[in-house]
N, C-alpha and C positions, 0 to 999 in steps of 0.2 A: 581736715586731714592732718595726720599725725604729722610729727616731729619728722619721723623718719622717712614717710613718705615724701612731705616736702623738700628733705636733704636729695631725697634719692632721683626726685624730679630736677633737682636745679643740678645735680650732676649730669645727668643723663643727658639735659638740654642743652649744657654746656657742651658737653664732651660733642657731641653732633654737632654744635653748630662749629666749633673751633676745628675737628676734624674736615668737614665739609670746607671750611676757609681755608686751612690750610692746602687742602687736595687740590683747590683751585690755582691758588698761589701759586704751589710748587707742582703741579700739573702729574702728580702723583695716582688721580684715579682711573681706572680700565672703567670704559662705557661700556657695561655687558649689555644694552641695548643694540650695539651696532654688532650686525651678523658678520663684519670682517673682522672684528677683534676678538668675539666674544670667547671663543673657541680655541684662540692664544695664548698660551701662557703668559702671566702679567708682566711689563718690562722689566720691573724690581724683583721678580719672584725669584732671581740667583742674588739678588743681595741684600732683599729685604724680606725674612720668613714670611710675614702676615702679610705677605702680597701674594704670596701659593694660595692657589684654592686646596693645595693639600697639605696643608698644615695642620697637624692634631687639632688643633682650638675649632677648626672650622669643620672636618670629617667628624670627630667624636662630639663634640659639643652644640656647636651653631646650629647644623644641620639635623638635631634631634632635642633642640631646645626646648620646644615644648613637653617633651615626655622627661627632661631633666627640670623641669620648672613645676609641673603637674606634681613629679616624685618629692621634690621637696617642699611642696604646699603640705602635700596629705599627710607627708612624714611631720611637721609641725601640726597641725591640726589635729591629727592621732593620738598624738604625744602629749597636747597638751592638756588643762583643765578643764572641767563643765562649762567655766566661764568664758574661754576662749576658744571651746571647741564648739561653737555657734554655729547656726542654719545661715545666719547672715553672710559669715567669712564664706560658706560652704557657697552659697548662689553667689557669690561674687567670682569663684572659680569656676563654675559650671558655666556660666554668663562667658566669661572669660574665654574659656575652651570654643563657647558656640562662635564667638566672633572667628576666634583661629581658623575655626573650620569651613566658616563662610565665606571669609575671603582668599583661604588657600587651596580648601581641597572640595569642596563642593557648594555649589548653590543654585539648584535644579540644573547639572549639568556641569562644566568647567567653573573654577572659585572665581571669585570676582577679581581678583587680582590680575586673572587673564583673561577677562573680559575687559579691564580697562586698558590691558594692554591693545587688543584689537580695536577697541573702539575708538583709541589713539591712531590709527594708523600702522597697528603690529603687522607682522606676516609669520607663518611658519616653517620655517627653514632648515636646512642641514646644511652645512657646512662638508663643500667636496673637498676631495685631497688637494686640490690646485688653491682653496682657498676661498672660491666664490661659493656664493648661499643657492642654491637648489631651494625653491619655493614650494610648497607643500598645501595642500587643503589644510585647514583647521583643526579638522579632526584627530588628523596624524598627530598634532600636537598635546591635543586633549587625553587621549589615551597614550600618547606616550611610546607608541607605537615605533619599534626598530625596523628601519629598512635599508634594504641589500639590493645588487642589482641583479640576484635570484632570487628574493621575492615579492621585488616589487620593480618588472624589469620595465616597464612603461614608462614611469618616469624617468628612467637613464637610456632612452631611444634616442631621442634629439641631442646626447651630452656628446661633443664629440671627443672627450677625457674617456682612455681607457682606464677601466676602475677594477685593481685586483677582485680575485672572484670571493675573497673572504672581506672584504671591505663591509663596514654596514657601521650606521650611525643611529642616534635617537635626535630626531626632530626639536627645536626648540623655537618658544614666540619669540622675534627679536624685532629692532624697529618700536615705535609706541614709544609710550611713558610706561615703563617696566619699575612700578613702585618697588622700592627695595623692601623686600619682603623680611630680609634679615633686621632692618633697624625695628621693622614696624613691631617684628615680634619681640624683640630684645627690649623696646621701648615697653611694650605691655609687660612683657615676663618682671623684670625689675620694678616697676611702678604697682604691682599687682603682689608680687615677694613681700616688700618692705608694707604695705600696708596689710598682709596679714599676718607678717609677724610684731607687727608695733603692740599689740593687746600683751605679748608674753615679757613687753618690758615694765607694765604692770604689777605684775606677778611679784610676792617677795621672795619665792625660790622657785628654783626651775629642779625637778627630774632628770634624771641624767641620760633617758633616751631625749627628754627632750631640750637640753643644753646643746645633747649633741643635732638637733632639727636646727635648733635657732641658727648655732654657730655654721650649721651646713648652709641655711640660707642665707645667712651673710656671705661665706664665702663663693655663692653664686650669684650672686648679686653681686661682688665684685669682679666675678669672670664674666658676666654679662656687659657691663658698665665698659671693661677694656675691649670685650668683641665689638661694643658698637664702636668704640674709637679707632677700632683697626677696619672696620665696614667704614666706616665715615670718611677714611684716609684713602684708602686701595681700591674702594668698587662702586661702582653706578656715580650717575651723573648727578650735579648736586639738586635739580630739582627733584629727581627718583628719592634722593635721603632725604630731604624735607619731607614729602610726602609719605614715605614711608613712617616719618617722625610723629609727623601729625593725625596718622591713621591710629598710630599706637596710641595718643593720648585720648582720642574720640573713642576705641574701643575700650580702654579705662575707665573713661564716663560713663559709657554704657555697660559696663559691669555693675555700677555702682547702683542704677535703678533697682531691680530685684531687693538688693541689701536694704537698700532707703524705704520701699516697700512693706519688706517684713520687720522692719525697727516700727513701720510706723504702725503697722497691729499689735504692737506691744510683743512680738515673740521673740 
């Protein structure tokens, strides 16, 4: 493991641990698995900017984290020298991308993180205007189908609540163990980027495009570390943050396997 990777590992581990302990000690985290709470604004959102899900860091960066990570990696890879533009580095990014898809987007249907929620007692729910959750079949969450009294009248026939005709909502999986997808993805991203730019520091000089690429990667790593801190302090239960962190480490370790095989073949 390179010096840059070891340093990044120490930083992300410390940030997640300290942030989680702080969130418990001062009660700053919002349990995003609780269907009675998750649709509400964070209690600290009016006084703490990053406690709001609508903050720019979350909307424009964290929600598109793998896109930013992939763009930064590709920029560094294509602007590097032939010695740093190796198949081993590319295989690690491709494998990491595969694990991201596997856990968050698709695994013969729903992603693995969704399956974990369901297996651990999760339900597909949508919050009604009075705050009470309406439980729906799980496939409505898998397909992210928007429901309303007009389009799905059968779900609302037993509800005594009178809903506005224009009311609609998209159900989400709640309860169960909601592994922090943000911590998972941010942990994987910072470790991958740190590892991928490490060979650049052994070069005697950088081209202008590669200099821009390296500093872009460093800036993104620092941004992701900061995002790990805000997520650790304000969102998810402690167990969900730790499981997200461990999953990120596991996927980073998994991404090393193809690269090690390629190295072993002398390529």
